[in-house]
MARTI-583246 format. One line per 4 residues: number of its first residue (from 1); their letters; for each residue x, y, z of C-alpha. Coordinates in Angstrom, 1 decimal. Last residue first. Layout:
BEGIN
NUM = a = X,Y,Z  ...
end
This chain:
BEGIN
582 = vkcl = 15.6,50.4,13.1  15.3,48.3,16.2  12.0,46.5,16.8  8.9,46.9,19.1
578 = msdv = 6.3,44.3,18.2  2.6,44.6,17.5  3.2,44.0,13.8  6.0,46.6,13.6
574 = ekwr = 6.5,49.4,16.2  9.8,51.2,15.5  13.0,51.7,17.5  16.1,53.9,17.5
570 = engv = 14.2,57.2,17.3  12.6,56.9,20.7  15.0,59.4,22.4  12.4,61.6,24.0
566 = cphc = 8.9,60.4,23.6  6.1,60.4,21.0  5.8,57.4,21.3  7.2,55.2,24.1
562 = wfvd = 10.3,53.4,25.1  11.8,52.7,28.5  14.6,50.0,28.7  16.2,51.9,25.8
558 = hpdv = 19.6,50.3,26.1  21.5,53.5,26.9  18.9,54.6,29.5  20.6,57.1,31.8
554 = krki = 23.2,58.5,29.4  21.2,58.2,26.2  18.2,59.9,27.9  20.4,62.7,29.3
550 = ellr = 21.8,63.5,25.8  18.3,63.4,24.3  17.0,65.8,26.9  19.9,68.2,26.2
546 = pynt = 19.2,68.2,22.5  15.5,68.5,23.1  15.5,71.7,25.2  15.3,74.1,22.3
542 = gwft = 11.8,73.1,21.4  10.4,70.3,23.6  7.1,69.2,22.2  7.2,70.7,18.7
538 = qqfn = 10.9,70.3,18.2  11.0,66.6,19.1  7.6,66.0,17.5  8.8,66.7,14.0
534 = peyt = 5.5,65.7,12.7  2.9,65.0,15.4  2.0,61.3,15.4  0.4,61.3,18.9
530 = yaen = -1.4,64.6,18.3  -1.4,66.7,21.5  -2.6,66.9,25.1  0.3,65.7,27.3
526 = vyag = 3.0,67.1,25.0  1.9,70.7,25.0  2.5,72.1,21.5  5.0,74.3,19.7
522 = mdpa = 5.7,77.9,18.7  7.7,79.4,15.8  5.0,78.6,13.2  2.2,80.3,15.1
518 = lkrl = -0.6,80.9,12.6  0.8,78.3,10.2  0.9,75.7,13.0  -2.7,76.7,13.9
514 = aeiy = -4.0,76.0,10.4  -1.9,72.8,10.3  -3.7,71.6,13.5  -7.1,71.6,11.8
510 = vnnl = -6.2,70.8,8.1  -3.4,68.4,7.6  -3.1,66.7,11.0  -6.7,66.7,12.2
506 = ldtq = -8.3,66.4,8.7  -6.0,63.4,7.9  -6.8,61.7,11.2  -10.5,62.2,10.6
502 = kake = -10.4,60.7,7.1  -8.2,57.7,8.2  -10.5,57.0,11.2  -13.5,57.3,8.9
498 = aedf = -12.1,54.7,6.5  -10.9,52.4,9.4  -14.4,52.2,11.0  -13.5,49.5,13.5
494 = pdws = -14.7,51.6,16.5  -16.7,54.7,15.6  -14.7,57.9,15.0  -13.3,60.8,16.9
490 = vgiv = -11.5,64.1,16.3  -10.2,66.5,18.9  -8.9,70.0,18.7  -6.8,71.7,21.5
486 = shvy = -5.6,75.3,21.9  -3.2,76.2,24.7  -3.2,80.0,24.8  -0.8,82.5,26.5
482 = akrw = 2.5,81.1,25.4  6.0,82.7,25.5  7.6,80.4,28.1  5.4,77.5,27.0
478 = asnv = 7.3,77.5,23.7  10.5,76.4,25.6  8.8,73.1,26.2  9.3,72.2,29.9
474 = ansg = 12.8,70.7,30.6  13.5,72.7,33.7  15.3,75.9,34.8  17.1,77.7,37.6
470 = grpk = 17.7,74.8,40.0  14.2,75.1,41.3  11.8,76.5,38.7  11.4,80.3,38.4
466 = aniv = 8.2,81.0,36.4  8.1,84.4,34.6  6.5,83.1,31.3  4.4,80.6,33.1
462 = ghgg = 2.8,83.0,35.6  2.8,85.8,33.1  0.7,84.1,30.5  -0.1,80.4,30.0
458 = vlfv = -3.5,78.8,30.9  -5.8,80.9,28.8  -7.5,77.9,27.1  -8.7,78.2,23.6
454 = stis = -10.5,74.9,23.0  -11.9,74.0,19.6  -15.5,72.9,19.3  -17.7,70.8,16.9
450 = glpt = -20.5,70.8,14.4  -18.2,71.9,11.6  -14.6,71.3,12.7  -12.7,74.2,14.1
446 = aarf = -9.2,74.7,12.8  -10.1,76.3,9.5  -12.3,78.9,11.2  -9.6,79.2,13.8
442 = aeav = -6.9,80.0,11.2  -9.1,82.4,9.2  -10.0,84.5,12.2  -6.4,84.6,13.5
438 = atln = -5.1,85.5,10.1  -7.6,88.4,9.9  -6.5,89.4,13.4  -2.9,89.9,12.3
434 = htla = -0.4,90.7,15.1  -2.6,90.1,18.2  -3.0,86.4,18.9  0.0,85.0,17.1
430 = nedl = 2.2,87.8,18.5  1.0,87.2,22.0  2.0,83.5,21.9  -0.1,80.4,20.8
426 = lrsg = 0.6,76.8,21.9  -0.8,74.3,19.5  -2.9,71.1,19.8  -4.1,67.9,18.3
422 = lyqd = -6.2,65.1,19.9  -6.9,61.7,18.6  -10.0,59.7,19.5  -11.8,56.3,19.7
418 = ygad = -13.9,56.5,22.9  -14.1,54.8,26.3  -13.5,57.8,28.5  -15.3,60.7,30.1
414 = lpgn = -14.0,62.6,33.2  -13.2,66.0,31.6  -13.1,67.3,34.3  -13.4,69.1,37.6
410 = svny = -16.5,71.3,38.2  -18.2,70.0,41.3  -15.1,69.5,43.6  -13.2,72.1,41.7
406 = wawf = -15.4,75.0,42.7  -15.5,74.5,46.4  -11.9,73.2,46.2  -10.7,76.6,44.9
402 = dpyt = -11.8,78.5,48.0  -14.8,80.4,49.4  -16.4,80.4,46.0  -17.8,83.5,44.2
398 = qplv = -20.0,83.4,41.1  -20.2,85.6,38.0  -22.5,85.2,35.0  -21.4,87.2,31.9
394 = akqf = -23.9,87.0,29.0  -24.0,88.1,25.4  -26.4,87.3,22.6  -25.0,88.5,19.3
390 = eipa = -26.6,90.2,16.3  -24.8,90.4,12.9  -23.1,93.2,11.0  -20.6,93.8,13.8
386 = gata = -20.2,97.5,14.6  -19.3,96.9,18.2  -19.1,93.1,18.8  -15.4,93.0,19.9
382 = edfv = -15.7,96.1,22.0  -18.8,94.9,23.8  -17.4,91.4,24.5  -14.1,92.9,25.7
378 = nsia = -15.9,95.3,28.1  -18.1,92.5,29.3  -15.2,90.3,30.3  -13.3,92.9,32.3
374 = atis = -16.5,94.4,33.7  -17.7,91.1,35.1  -14.3,90.3,36.5  -14.2,93.7,38.3
370 = dttn = -17.7,93.6,39.5  -17.3,90.1,41.0  -14.3,91.4,42.8  -10.5,91.4,42.5
366 = ephl = -9.7,95.0,43.8  -9.0,93.7,47.3  -6.1,91.6,45.9  -5.3,87.8,45.6
362 = vpmi = -8.9,86.9,44.9  -8.1,84.2,42.4  -9.8,84.9,39.0  -11.4,82.1,37.0
358 = ftav = -13.2,82.4,33.7  -15.3,79.6,32.3  -15.7,80.2,28.6  -18.1,80.0,25.6
354 = yadv = -17.5,81.6,22.2  -20.3,80.7,19.9  -21.5,79.8,16.4  -24.9,78.2,16.9
350 = adtl = -26.9,74.9,16.6  -29.7,75.0,19.1  -29.8,73.7,22.7  -26.6,75.4,23.7
346 = gfqg = -26.5,74.9,27.5  -22.7,74.5,27.5  -23.1,71.3,25.5  -25.4,69.9,22.9
342 = sfnr = -25.2,72.3,20.0  -22.6,73.4,17.4  -22.5,75.3,14.2  -18.9,76.2,15.0
338 = avfg = -18.0,76.4,18.7  -15.0,78.3,20.1  -14.1,77.2,23.6  -12.5,78.9,26.7
334 = ynmi = -11.1,77.5,29.9  -10.1,80.8,31.4  -7.5,82.8,33.3  -7.9,86.2,34.9
330 = gqdd = -5.2,88.1,36.9  -5.8,91.4,35.2  -2.6,91.1,33.1  -4.0,87.7,31.9
326 = wapy = -7.1,89.4,30.8  -5.0,91.9,28.8  -3.0,89.0,27.2  -6.3,87.3,26.2
322 = rslv = -7.6,90.4,24.5  -6.5,89.3,21.0  -8.8,86.2,21.5  -11.8,88.5,21.8
318 = kafv = -10.9,90.3,18.6  -10.4,87.0,16.8  -13.9,85.9,17.9  -15.5,89.0,16.5
314 = dwfa = -13.8,88.4,13.1  -14.8,84.8,13.3  -18.5,85.7,13.9  -18.4,88.1,10.9
310 = dsgp = -17.9,85.3,8.5  -21.4,84.2,9.3  -22.5,80.5,9.2  -24.2,79.9,12.5
306 = stvl = -26.6,82.2,14.4  -24.9,84.1,17.2  -23.5,83.5,20.7  -21.0,85.2,23.1
302 = lgta = -21.2,83.5,26.5  -19.0,84.0,29.5  -19.4,82.0,32.7  -17.7,83.7,35.6
298 = tiip = -15.6,82.4,38.4  -14.4,84.2,41.5  -12.0,82.5,43.8  -11.5,82.8,47.5
294 = mspy = -8.0,82.2,48.8  -5.9,79.2,49.9  -2.2,79.7,50.8  0.1,78.0,48.3
290 = akft = 1.5,74.5,47.8  4.9,73.7,46.4  6.0,70.2,45.2  7.3,66.9,46.5
286 = vsti = 7.1,63.9,44.2  6.8,60.1,44.7  7.3,56.9,42.7  8.3,58.5,39.4
282 = vgft = 9.3,55.7,37.0  12.3,56.2,34.8  13.7,58.6,32.2  11.1,57.9,29.4
278 = sggg = 7.7,56.8,30.7  6.7,60.4,31.3  7.7,63.5,29.4  10.7,65.9,29.5
274 = grta = 8.8,68.5,31.5  10.2,68.2,35.0  11.8,64.8,34.5  14.7,66.3,32.6
270 = wfld = 15.9,68.9,35.1  15.8,66.4,38.1  17.5,63.8,35.9  20.3,66.3,35.2
266 = tnqc = 20.5,67.3,38.8  21.1,63.9,40.3  21.8,65.8,43.6  21.4,69.4,44.8
262 = enit = 18.6,70.7,42.6  16.5,67.5,43.2  16.5,63.8,42.6  16.1,61.0,45.1
258 = lieg = 17.2,57.8,43.4  16.0,54.2,43.4  18.4,52.5,40.9  17.0,49.9,38.6
254 = gptv = 19.2,50.7,35.5  16.2,52.3,33.8  15.8,54.6,36.8  13.4,54.3,39.7
250 = ieme = 12.5,57.9,40.7  11.9,59.8,43.9  11.2,63.4,43.2  12.1,66.8,44.7
246 = lvqd = 11.0,70.5,44.7  8.5,70.5,41.9  6.4,73.7,41.4  7.6,74.6,37.9
242 = aalg = 6.5,71.1,36.7  3.0,72.1,37.7  3.1,75.1,35.4  3.5,78.7,36.6
238 = ytss = 2.0,80.5,39.7  -0.7,82.8,38.4  -1.2,81.7,34.8  -0.7,78.1,36.0
234 = fash = -3.4,78.4,38.6  -6.3,76.9,36.7  -3.7,74.3,35.6  -1.2,73.3,33.0
230 = gggt = 1.1,70.3,33.6  4.6,70.1,32.3  4.7,66.6,30.9  6.6,65.1,33.8
226 = lygg = 4.1,66.7,36.2  1.0,65.2,34.6  2.5,61.8,33.9  3.5,61.2,37.5
222 = vgvt = 0.9,63.2,39.6  -2.2,61.4,38.5  -5.2,62.9,36.7  -8.5,61.4,37.9
218 = gagg = -9.8,64.7,39.4  -9.6,66.4,36.0  -8.2,69.9,35.5  -4.7,69.0,36.8
214 = gvit = -3.0,70.7,39.8  -1.2,73.8,40.8  -2.0,73.5,44.5  -4.2,75.1,47.2
210 = lnkl = -3.9,75.4,50.9  -6.2,76.0,53.8  -5.3,72.7,55.4  -8.6,71.0,54.7
206 = haey = -8.3,72.4,51.1  -5.0,70.7,50.6  -6.6,67.4,51.6  -9.3,68.0,49.0
202 = diel = -6.9,69.1,46.2  -4.7,66.1,46.8  -7.5,63.6,46.7  -9.1,65.1,43.6
198 = mqtg = -5.7,65.3,41.9  -4.8,61.6,42.1  -2.3,59.8,44.3  -0.8,56.6,43.0
194 = aaat = 2.7,58.0,42.5  3.1,59.1,46.1  2.5,62.7,47.0  4.7,65.0,49.1
190 = vaag = 3.1,68.5,49.5  5.0,71.7,50.4  4.1,74.8,52.3  6.5,77.7,52.4
186 = disf = 10.2,78.2,52.8  12.8,76.0,51.1  15.4,74.7,53.4  19.2,74.8,52.9
182 = kcgk = 22.2,72.5,53.0  20.8,70.3,50.2  21.5,66.5,50.1  17.8,65.6,50.4
178 = pqfg = 15.6,68.6,49.8  14.7,70.6,52.9  11.0,71.6,53.0  9.0,74.2,54.8
174 = dqfs = 5.6,73.7,56.4  5.0,70.1,55.3  2.1,68.2,53.9  1.8,64.4,53.4
170 = lgsi = 0.2,62.0,51.0  0.9,58.3,50.5  -0.1,55.5,48.2  1.7,53.4,45.6
166 = hhtw = -1.5,51.6,44.5  -2.0,53.1,41.1  1.6,52.7,40.1  1.0,50.0,37.5
162 = isls = 4.3,48.9,35.9  3.4,47.2,32.7  5.2,44.3,31.0  4.6,44.3,27.3
158 = npai = 3.4,42.2,24.3  0.9,44.9,23.4  1.3,48.5,24.6  -0.4,50.9,27.1
154 = srgl = 0.6,54.0,29.0  1.9,56.0,26.1  -1.4,56.1,24.3  -1.4,59.8,23.5
150 = ydhg = -4.4,61.1,25.4  -3.3,59.6,28.7  -5.4,59.4,31.8  -4.4,55.8,32.2
146 = tgkv = -4.2,56.4,36.0  -0.6,55.5,36.7  0.4,53.2,33.9  4.0,52.6,32.9
142 = vlri = 5.2,50.6,29.9  8.1,48.1,29.4  8.9,46.1,26.3  10.8,43.0,27.4
138 = nhrr = 14.5,42.5,26.9  14.7,39.8,29.6  17.2,41.5,31.9  15.7,45.0,31.3
134 = afdv = 12.2,43.8,31.9  13.1,42.0,35.1  15.1,45.0,36.4  12.2,47.4,35.7
130 = gkkv = 9.7,45.1,37.5  12.0,44.6,40.5  12.6,48.3,40.7  8.9,49.1,40.6
126 = ddac = 8.3,46.7,43.5  11.1,48.4,45.4  9.6,51.8,44.9  6.4,50.8,46.7
122 = tanv = 2.9,49.4,46.1  3.4,48.1,42.6  0.9,46.0,40.8  3.5,44.7,38.3
118 = vyvp = 1.4,43.9,35.3  1.7,41.0,32.7  0.7,40.6,29.1  0.1,44.2,28.3
114 = ygeg = -2.9,44.9,26.1  -3.8,45.1,22.4  -3.6,41.4,21.8  -5.8,40.4,24.6
110 = scpv = -8.6,39.3,22.3  -12.2,40.2,21.7  -14.2,40.6,18.4  -17.4,42.6,18.2
106 = npdp = -21.0,41.6,18.9  -20.4,40.8,22.6  -19.7,44.5,23.4  -17.5,45.5,26.3
102 = lcsd = -14.7,46.3,23.8  -11.8,43.9,23.4  -9.2,44.7,20.7  -10.3,48.2,19.9
98 = nnfn = -6.7,48.7,18.7  -5.4,49.1,22.3  -4.6,52.7,21.7  -7.9,53.1,19.7
94 = nams = -10.0,52.5,22.8  -9.1,55.8,24.5  -9.2,56.2,28.3  -6.9,53.3,29.1
90 = sipd = -7.4,49.8,30.6  -4.5,47.6,31.9  -4.7,47.6,35.7  -8.4,48.8,36.0
86 = dsqw = -9.1,51.5,38.6  -8.1,54.3,36.2  -10.5,53.1,33.6  -13.4,53.2,36.1
82 = nstn = -12.6,56.7,37.1  -12.0,57.8,33.5  -15.7,57.0,32.8  -17.1,55.4,29.6
78 = wgva = -16.1,51.9,30.5  -18.0,52.1,33.8  -21.3,51.7,31.9  -20.1,48.7,29.8
74 = vspc = -18.4,47.2,32.9  -21.6,47.5,34.9  -23.6,45.8,32.1  -21.0,43.0,31.6
70 = lspd = -20.8,41.8,35.2  -23.8,39.5,35.2  -22.9,38.2,31.8  -19.6,36.8,33.1
66 = ytpq = -17.0,35.8,30.6  -13.6,35.5,32.2  -12.5,32.6,30.1  -13.5,34.4,26.8
62 = sphc = -15.6,33.0,24.0  -18.8,34.2,25.7  -17.7,37.8,25.4  -19.0,40.5,27.9
58 = vagp = -16.6,39.6,30.7  -13.8,40.1,28.2  -14.1,43.9,28.3  -11.5,44.1,31.0
54 = pspq = -9.0,42.3,28.9  -7.7,39.4,31.0  -5.2,40.3,33.7  -1.9,38.5,34.3
50 = llrg = -1.0,40.2,37.6  2.2,40.2,39.6  1.4,41.3,43.1  2.3,38.0,44.8
46 = sisn = 4.7,39.4,47.4  6.9,41.3,44.9  9.7,38.8,44.9  7.2,35.9,44.6
42 = nlrn = 5.8,37.3,41.4  9.2,37.8,39.9  10.0,34.2,40.7  6.8,33.1,39.2
38 = wehs = 7.6,34.9,36.0  10.9,33.0,35.9  9.2,29.7,36.4  6.6,30.5,33.7
34 = spwn = 9.5,30.9,31.3  10.7,34.3,30.2  10.5,35.1,26.5  13.8,34.3,24.9
30 = hsep = 12.4,31.9,22.3  10.0,34.6,21.2  6.3,33.9,20.8  5.4,35.5,24.2
26 = tskc = 7.2,38.7,23.0  10.8,39.8,23.5  11.9,43.3,22.2  13.1,43.2,18.7
22 = qshs = 16.3,42.8,16.7  16.7,39.2,17.5  13.0,38.5,16.9  13.7,37.5,13.2
18 = halt = 10.0,38.3,12.5  10.4,42.0,13.2  13.6,42.2,11.4  12.0,40.7,8.3
14 = titl = 9.2,43.2,8.5  11.7,46.0,8.7  13.6,44.7,5.7  10.4,44.2,3.7
10 = gllq = 9.3,47.8,4.4  12.7,49.1,3.3  12.6,46.9,0.2  9.2,48.3,-0.7
6 = lvtc = 10.4,51.9,-0.1  13.4,51.3,-2.3  11.2,49.8,-5.1  8.8,52.8,-4.9
2 = lm = 11.7,55.2,-5.1  13.0,53.5,-8.3
end
């Protein structure tokens, strides 16, 4: 009986998809705009409407844009986030456009995985015209800033894309008065347009002896990063990126261009700081806090042993239990646990290892190379004391005059052009310290053989004690208890559906599940997580979801913006490359 019901449900959804009346318009729909209507849109934005071919098409003789002289450079650029960012429709992960046109002449190529048209926006008014057009014609709408998106929200078939890459502008202020407010906010502030990327902001801040709470990779853009929350090398000191926001300009689903802050449009201001991108509108500029620059001390920490011993995981659990103590000392890290792994971090032979880059801002005279070395070495010594196996240990400190000096050569990851899903979990002090046997077992289960799992110390006191403007924001409530953001990735070769299914099952039901069980009352960071996370509403937004959903229904009653996994997307489903009501 259940099987029959499921078959009927599937038939109903498929029927709705092909009826078109319950779906967003596609080029095959009778209500898809005519060429005349697309030309009118193009004229209204000064000729900046694009109808791009798939970027990999230059490698395919069957495609109109075939150009064998360009194919080699496209194939090389494909693997970098910089190249993907500069293309109007490309994205970091191939699987989100269904591998539909790779730069390889030996595989199929079509445009079916990509947007049909792109508004190459240079200002908020261009964005407004694109949003209005999509709303009037019931066209699926997506937003791409840089394409630095691990969940596939910035690309969709049969869609109109708003590309914010060329909305430029960057300025610095000493003190800032939000529009409509009768007070000014002391301290340095940065106003960045939607097309601005982290490398540019960090460099310009450095020239003014300032630093910011910014993304780890230089190709990260301000829009998706801030709206998702945004962890940083400075988040354990100052809070998440969303906690720094003073004001935004946004184009709403209704086509209004609004300035939002703690004095006006306060619901939207709350929701867009952590509620996720491509949901409540298109951010066209943002103003956020900056801080006085200071020297930073980094240290590479290595704890390495031969692979295959249970004792390694016991030692690693002891190290992880000391994360809150490191946070108390003003130290963050980008840490990784490696299982029978080689090929990165200078590991030439397969080993079990804990490897981390530690960062300590020199905010006090007692913050020195000696103090960071001692803090790390003491933990390593305590964790390995009495262990039945031998460990190689190293702590290698280095001082930089400011954050830019380190970030300019160390930002990342900057790779792209892969088929991949991520999964993640936020871990609080209880999960890290209450039961070290459970910690060891969880991470052994969560770390694939021959691979790594991240254990980033990017939460802690700065995030827990953050005071966002207006009193609060929509950042996942789990962040306000978290110390660790742990990420696992799985990958597969293009078109290998069996391996994709196997790796996806392992990611969801083994790797992430182990961390869910370790921290059942926590959640995950929406910008670096599993696209099909079960109960994503609770996992990504916790106690904030009911209010976010209420705001979404108010500002976007007709679901002009839809993505997955995003607030308020429950009324639609993707079926046969179409977006249909359920």
